[in-house]
C-alpha positions in Angstrom: 0.0 -0.1 -0.1 1.1 3.9 -1.0 2.6 5.3 2.3 1.9 9.2 1.7 4.7 11.4 3.2 2.9 14.8 5.0 4.4 17.8 6.4 4.9 17.7 9.8 3.2 19.8 12.3 6.5 20.1 14.4 4.8 22.6 17.3 1.9 25.0 17.7 3.0 27.7 15.8 4.3 25.9 12.9 1.2 26.4 9.9 3.4 25.7 6.5 6.8 24.9 5.3 8.7 25.3 2.1 10.0 22.6 0.4 14.1 23.7 0.2 15.3 20.6 -1.3 14.6 16.8 -2.3 17.7 14.8 -1.4 16.0 11.8 -3.8 15.3 11.7 -7.2 11.3 11.0 -8.1 11.4 7.7 -9.4 14.4 6.5 -7.1 14.4 3.3 -4.7 14.8 5.2 -0.7 15.3 3.1 2.0 13.7 3.3 5.5 15.1 5.9 7.9 17.1 8.0 5.0 16.5 11.4 4.6 13.9 12.7 1.8 14.0 16.2 1.6 14.5 19.3 3.6 11.7 21.8 4.9 12.1 25.3 5.8 9.5 26.4 8.3 10.2 29.5 10.4 13.6 29.8 11.4 14.9 26.4 10.6 15.0 23.9 8.3 14.8 20.2 8.9 14.9 16.8 7.6 12.1 14.7 6.9 13.2 10.8 6.9 11.8 7.9 5.0 9.4 6.0 7.2 9.1 2.8 4.9 11.2 1.8 2.1 10.0 1.7 -1.9 10.2 4.0 -4.8 9.5 7.9 -4.2 7.0 9.4 -5.6 7.6 13.3 -5.3 3.9 15.5 -5.7 5.1 19.1 -4.4 8.5 20.4 -6.2 11.3 22.1 -4.7 10.7 26.1 -3.5 6.7 25.4 -2.9 5.1 26.7 0.3 2.3 24.2 1.4 0.3 24.3 4.6 0.9 21.1 7.3 -0.4 17.9 6.9 0.1 18.4 2.8 0.9 14.9 0.9 4.4 15.9 -0.4 5.5 12.3 -1.8 4.2 9.0 -1.9 6.6 5.9 -1.1 5.1 3.0 -3.2 5.6 -0.8 -3.5 6.7 -2.2 -6.8 4.1 -2.3 -9.1 1.8 0.2 -7.1 0.7 3.4 -8.5 0.6 6.6 -6.5 -3.1 7.8 -6.0 -4.3 11.3 -6.4 -3.1 13.5 -4.0 -5.4 15.8 -2.4 -5.1 19.6 -3.7 -3.4 21.8 -2.1 -3.9 25.3 -1.8 -1.6 27.6 -4.3 1.9 27.9 -2.9 2.0 31.7 -1.2 5.3 31.9 -2.6 4.6 31.2 -6.2 1.2 33.4 -5.6 3.3 36.8 -4.8 6.3 35.9 -7.5 3.3 35.8 -9.9 2.0 38.7 -8.9 5.1 40.5 -8.8 6.5 39.5 -12.4 2.9 40.3 -13.7 3.3 43.7 -12.0 7.0 44.3 -13.5 6.6 43.2 -17.0 3.3 46.1 -17.0 5.3 48.3 -15.8 8.2 47.8 -18.1 5.8 47.4 -21.5 4.8 51.1 -20.8 6.3 53.1 -23.7 8.2 56.3 -22.9 8.2 59.7 -24.9 11.0 60.6 -26.0 10.3 63.9 -24.5 10.5 63.0 -21.1 14.0 63.0 -20.9 13.8 66.9 -20.4 11.9 65.9 -17.3 14.3 66.7 -15.0 15.6 70.1 -16.8 14.4 73.2 -17.4 11.5 73.4 -20.0 11.2 76.3 -22.4 8.0 77.2 -23.4 5.8 80.2 -24.8 3.3 82.1 -22.8 0.1 80.9 -25.2 1.8 77.4 -24.7 2.0 77.2 -21.3 -1.6 78.7 -20.9 -3.3 75.9 -23.0 -1.4 73.4 -21.4 -2.8 74.6 -18.1 -6.1 74.6 -19.2 -6.0 71.1 -20.9 -4.3 69.5 -17.8 -0.8 69.2 -20.1 2.2 68.3 -18.4 5.0 70.0 -20.8 7.5 67.5 -20.2 5.8 65.2 -23.1 5.2 67.8 -25.1 7.2 67.8 -28.4 9.2 70.8 -28.8 9.3 72.7 -32.5 10.5 75.8 -31.7 14.0 77.6 -31.9 15.9 76.4 -29.2 14.2 73.8 -28.4 11.2 76.3 -27.0 7.6 74.2 -26.8 5.3 76.7 -29.0 1.4 77.3 -29.1 1.1 74.4 -31.9 3.2 71.9 -30.0 0.4 72.1 -27.1 -2.3 71.2 -29.5 -0.7 68.8 -31.4 -0.6 66.9 -28.0 -4.0 67.9 -27.2 -5.3 66.2 -30.5 -2.9 63.2 -30.0 -4.4 62.8 -26.4 -1.8 63.1 -24.2 -4.1 65.3 -21.5 -2.6 64.6 -17.9 -0.2 61.6 -19.3 3.0 62.9 -17.7 1.8 61.6 -14.0 0.8 58.2 -15.2 4.1 57.8 -17.4 6.1 58.6 -14.3 4.7 56.3 -11.5 5.0 53.6 -14.2 8.2 54.1 -14.6 9.1 54.1 -10.8 7.0 50.6 -10.7 9.5 49.5 -13.6 12.3 50.2 -10.9 11.0 48.6 -8.3 11.4 44.8 -7.4 8.5 42.6 -5.2 10.2 39.4 -3.8 8.5 37.6 -1.4 9.0 37.1 2.0 10.7 34.5 3.3 9.4 32.1 6.1 11.8 33.8 8.4 11.0 36.9 7.7 7.0 36.4 7.9 7.8 34.7 11.4 9.9 37.9 12.5 7.3 40.1 11.1 4.2 38.5 12.9 6.7 38.7 16.2 7.4 42.3 16.2 3.9 43.1 15.8 2.9 40.3 19.0 5.4 42.6 20.5 4.9 46.0 20.3 1.5 45.7 21.3 3.2 45.2 24.7 3.6 48.0 26.9 7.6 48.6 26.7 9.4 50.9 28.7 13.3 51.1 28.5 15.9 51.8 31.2 19.6 52.8 30.2 23.1 53.0 32.0 26.7 53.6 31.4 28.9 51.0 32.4 32.8 51.3 32.8 34.3 47.8 30.9 37.4 48.2 31.9 38.1 45.5 34.5 35.6 43.2 31.8 38.1 43.7 29.1 41.1 43.1 31.1 39.5 39.7 32.5 38.6 38.6 28.8 42.5 39.3 27.5 43.7 37.3 30.5 41.0 34.4 30.2 41.6 34.0 26.1 44.5 31.7 26.6 42.8 29.6 29.3 39.7 29.3 27.5 41.7 29.0 24.2 43.7 26.1 25.4 41.4 24.2 26.9 38.4 24.3 24.2 40.0 25.8 21.3 37.9 28.5 21.2 38.1 33.0 21.6 36.5 33.8 24.3 34.2 37.0 23.7 32.5 39.9 25.8 29.2 38.0 25.0 30.7 35.0 26.5 31.1 36.5 29.8 27.9 38.8 29.5 25.9 35.7 29.2 28.0 34.4 32.9 27.1 37.9 34.3 23.7 37.9 33.3 22.6 34.8 34.2 24.4 35.6 37.8 22.5 39.3 38.3 19.5 36.8 37.0 20.0 34.9 39.9 20.1 38.2 42.3 17.1 39.4 40.7 14.9 36.4 40.2 11.4 38.8 39.5 13.1 39.7 36.3 13.2 36.1 34.7 9.7 35.9 34.2 7.0 36.3 31.5 3.3 37.4 31.2 0.4 34.7 30.5 -2.9 35.4 30.6 -3.2 38.3 33.2 -0.5 35.9 35.6 3.2 36.5 36.0 5.1 32.8 35.3 8.0 33.0 37.7 11.5 30.6 35.7 13.4 28.6 38.2 15.5 28.4 35.1 17.7 30.7 33.9 18.1 29.9 29.9 19.4 33.0 27.9 18.4 33.3 24.3 21.2 35.4 22.5 20.1 37.2 19.5 22.1 36.1 15.9 21.9 37.4 12.5 21.8 34.9 9.8 21.1 35.2 6.0 17.1 36.4 5.8 16.9 37.5 9.5 17.4 37.2 13.1 17.5 33.9 15.3 17.6 33.2 19.0 19.6 30.1 19.9 19.1 29.7 23.8 22.2 28.7 26.4 20.5 26.5 28.8 21.0 26.8 32.4 23.5 29.7 31.8 23.5 30.2 35.8 25.5 26.7 36.0 27.5 26.6 33.4 31.2 27.7 33.0 32.8 30.3 30.8 34.6 27.7 29.1 31.3 25.7 28.9 29.1 28.7 27.7 31.8 30.0 25.1 31.5 26.4 23.6 28.0 26.5 23.7 27.5 29.6 22.0 30.0 28.8 19.1 28.3 26.0 18.4 24.9 27.2 18.6 26.1 30.1 16.2 27.4 28.1 13.7 24.5 25.8 13.0 22.3 28.5 13.3 24.2 30.0 10.1 24.2 26.8 8.5 20.4 26.9 9.2 20.7 23.3 10.9 19.3 23.9 14.5 16.3 22.4 16.1 13.3 23.9 17.5 14.4 23.1 21.3 17.5 25.2 20.8 14.8 28.2 20.1 12.1 28.0 21.9 12.0 28.8 25.6 14.5 31.1 26.6 13.4 33.4 30.0 15.8 35.9 29.3 17.6 37.3 25.9 20.5 39.4 25.0 20.9 41.3 21.8 24.6 42.4 21.5 25.1 44.8 19.0 28.5 46.1 19.9 30.3 44.3 17.3 28.7 46.0 14.4 29.8 49.6 16.2 26.4 50.6 17.3 26.7 52.7 20.2 23.1 52.0 21.4 19.8 49.9 20.8 16.5 49.9 22.4 15.4 46.2 21.7 11.9 45.2 21.6 10.5 42.5 23.5 10.9 38.6 22.6 7.7 37.2 23.7 6.3 35.7 26.1 9.1 37.6 28.1 9.5 40.0 30.4 12.7 41.5 29.4 15.7 41.9 27.0 19.0 43.6 27.6 20.4 45.2 24.3 24.2 45.8 24.2 26.1 48.6 22.6 30.0 48.8 22.2 32.9 49.5 24.3 34.0 52.6 23.2 36.7 55.1 24.8 35.0 58.0 26.7 36.1 60.9 29.1 34.8 60.2 32.7 35.9 61.2 36.0 37.7 59.3 38.4 38.7 60.5 42.3 38.2 64.0 41.0 40.0 63.2 38.0 39.2 63.1 34.2 40.2 59.7 32.5 39.5 57.4 29.6 37.6 54.6 30.0 36.0 51.7 27.7 32.3 52.5 28.4 29.3 50.4 27.5 25.7 51.6 27.1 23.5 48.8 28.0 19.4 49.5 28.0 17.0 46.9 29.8 13.6 46.7 27.7 10.9 46.0 30.1 7.0 44.6 30.2 5.3 47.3 32.7 2.5 44.5 33.1 4.8 42.5 35.4 7.7 44.3 36.3 7.8 47.9 37.2 10.9 50.5 37.4 12.5 49.7 40.8 12.7 46.1 39.7 14.5 46.9 36.5 16.9 49.5 38.1 18.5 47.0 40.9 19.0 44.3 38.1 20.5 46.8 35.8 22.9 48.0 39.3 23.9 44.5 39.8 24.5 43.8 36.3 26.4 47.1 36.5 28.9 46.0 39.8 29.9 42.7 38.2 30.8 44.0 35.1 33.1 46.8 36.6 34.1 43.8 38.7 33.3 40.5 36.9 36.4 38.9 39.1 33.3 38.1 41.5 31.3 35.8 38.8 33.9 34.5 37.4 36.0 32.8 40.6 
């Protein structure tokens, strides 16, 4: 009996998936447990394996996006014919692409008058020509000039009226603008990001910002780089230190480690820190699990491995879901300050800017220090300013004296 290969529903949020690649060819013999295809859903690319051995009959081609539980292929036994698959809705991506191509085709096919080349410069016209143009709603940019020195005369405008060029200039300009536009469909990742951003902005945010002296943080990293590298072969980063320090600050301020949940506050006993990571086509948030229980070397190794899998599109859903607090570090991109929006349902997210030398006063003297700006975004439904300020104060103290956390 033919075995249907369905697009599975991996979690409650998943509604559709895009076929990225078939790893077996149509009509090819497959074995149970072999990888059949790669599917992109939200921010993850995952493989679907064959549940039975047999001959593969592909129903949905590469690049198509279909709803969950859609039949994408059949596995047939010798002599079997594939049943007629239920007709799935036309792929979203295909509809958008077709619309974009159609719009582009219409725009490009517009005939552009030669006289439009003068639209950006000064147009010379006689007073009577201008008067007739105003009366008939003629844009002089589309009128062919026959007067001396390229001047538009009365006869030129009358000829334009007879040729039906009334009001023609504005549509032509709009169509020219369309011809220079490109419309592409959103990837699954960007669609999910868009939905999450809308959800997040419905949450009442407020922001708290502090400047922190990063001199000791830089010194500590410099001292620990060779030690960590000799242990795990990975270069220690400022982000690794921040993860460790944030986890400690959350232990000291457990009320920040929470989420809004249907009129209630959910307090997390675990500290799972999400790290906003840039990948091709968008952002992804891999999670450092139980960060408060990990050594600095373990955090560094976990962070490096997760970041690499994120760039390769190989993270599992479990590695991206269930964080209790998130860090967005834009310092490596030269950003001084950023106010991040929340990652629902988390109640707070920390945005970190770059370490930049600034003149500050220490013991009555003006000195140069590497200063870092941090902004805490907070869900005002469950947290107040005092709680956020206390958390930032803990964070500031640990950053300016990191040895107390590392040792």
